Each structure stands twice: as structure tokens, then as C-alpha cells.
N, C-alpha and C positions, 0 to 999 in steps of 0.2 A: 446481417444475422438478426433473428428474431429475439426479442427480449420482452421479459415480463416484467410487471411492476406489482408491488404489494405494498401495503402499509405496514407497520411494525406490527400490529395486532395479527393482521393476516399472516404476515411472515412467520410470526411465532406459533401460530395455530397449525400452520401448513409446511413447517420447515422440511420435514421429510420429502414433501413433494417438491419443494425448490431445490433441496439436494440432488432429487433423482434427475430433475430436469437440467441441472448443471452438468450431471454426468453424460446427459444426452447432447450437450453442448449449448444449452438454452440459458443464458443468465437471467437473474432476478434482481432487479433494483428495488432497494427497500427504501421506502420514503417514511417521512415523519412531517406531519402537518403539510403534506404536498410536496417537500423538498426532499431530494434524494439524498441519502445519509450513509448508505451501504449497498454491497452488493454480494450476491451468492453467484460465483462464478466457477466455470470449469477450472480444474486444476492446472490444465496445460496454458490457460490463458492468464492465471495468476503467476505461474511460472515464468511465462514469457514477459510478463511486465516487470517481475523481479531482475529478470537477465538484462531487459533494456535499460533498466534504472541502474544496474552495476555498470553498464557499458557507458552511459553518459556520464556517470561520476568518475570512471576511469579516464575518459576523454577530457573532462574538466581539470582533473589533477594532472594530467600530461601537459596540458596547456598553461597551467600556472606554473609547473616545473620548467617548461621550456622558456618562458618569460622570466625565469630567475625568481619566480615567487618563494615567499617563506615556506619551509617545511618544518614539521614538528614529529616529534617521537611518538609512538604509540601512546606511552606512559602520559604525555602531555595532552594528548588527544582524549584519552579516557578520563583524566583528572578534569578537563574542561566540561565534558559530557556529564559527569557526576555532579560537578558544581552548579551546572544549569538546573539539573533535575532538582538537586537540594533547594536552589533559590527558587525554583517554581512550585515546589510543595509548600514554601513558607508563606 
């Protein structure tokens, strides 16, 4: 797959072009100080990545359950997430 690279300034100045390229299946990697920091990708690629992550997380959860690992309620999970966010913001 062909890939474009642009620094943040170039990407900002030509965002519409990078979006058009993504629609054509060509991603653009955005760099800052020469290091990749983000990407403009075709939506199909993004959706495939999200789906793959969901499958991986489900497999990991099934493995924990199969081993008799701990479970938590949705309320406990949300409470932990909000606590982590609050502590991170402090």
C-alpha cells in the first residue's frame, strides 16, 4: 500500500487533500519533529482496526473467564475508569 507522509504544518495546510487521498485508499502519516504521531486513513481501515481490537479484547476476556479469573460488574468497571481519569487530571 502506498503511504504519504506530511509534517503537522503541511497536514494542516492540505487537510482536504489528505482526506481525498484517504477516500482513494491512500493513508497519510502525520509527523512531528520527524516522528509519526497520527494518521489520516481510509474509514474502512479504521473500522477494520476497531473490529480487530474488539475481537482481541473479547478473546482476552474469554481466556480470563476460562481460567476462573475475576469478573466485575459494569458499574465497577465504570467507577474504576472514572477514578483513573480523575486521578490523571489531578
